[in-house]
C-alpha positions in Angstrom: 295.6 -22.3 -165.1 296.7 -21.5 -161.6 294.0 -21.7 -158.8 294.1 -18.4 -156.7 294.0 -18.7 -153.0 293.1 -15.8 -150.8 295.1 -15.2 -147.5 293.5 -14.5 -144.2 295.0 -11.9 -141.8 296.5 -14.8 -140.0 298.3 -15.9 -143.1 296.2 -19.0 -143.5 294.5 -19.8 -146.8 291.0 -18.3 -147.1 288.0 -19.4 -149.1 286.7 -17.4 -151.8 283.4 -17.4 -153.6 283.8 -17.3 -157.5 280.7 -17.2 -159.9 281.1 -19.0 -163.4 278.9 -19.2 -166.1 278.3 -22.8 -167.5 280.9 -22.2 -170.3 283.7 -21.1 -167.8 282.6 -23.8 -165.3 283.1 -26.4 -168.2 286.4 -24.9 -169.3 287.7 -24.8 -165.4 286.4 -28.2 -164.5 289.8 -30.1 -164.4 291.5 -27.1 -162.6 288.7 -26.9 -160.1 288.8 -30.8 -159.5 292.7 -30.7 -159.4 292.8 -28.2 -156.5 289.9 -30.0 -154.6 287.5 -26.9 -155.0 283.9 -27.2 -153.6 281.4 -26.3 -156.3 277.7 -25.5 -155.8 274.9 -25.0 -158.1 272.6 -21.9 -158.1 270.5 -23.4 -155.2 273.4 -24.0 -153.1 273.6 -27.8 -153.5 277.0 -29.3 -154.0 278.1 -30.7 -157.4 280.4 -33.7 -156.8 281.2 -34.6 -160.3 281.5 -31.8 -162.7 281.9 -34.1 -165.7 278.2 -35.1 -165.0 276.8 -31.6 -165.2 277.3 -31.1 -169.0 276.1 -33.3 -171.7 279.4 -32.8 -173.8 282.9 -31.4 -173.5 284.7 -29.1 -175.9 
């Protein structure tokens, strides 16, 4: 999986919002952590450790 980075008009990387269901968040956790992505829950609170969000991994 390769993270996608948007580009602002000035050529600098831009932030993008991506909505993921629990299944896809779980499957993408390693890639999100590898690219130092910021992840928030549905209330807007940061999720610091994705591994603690789920009771089990697949």
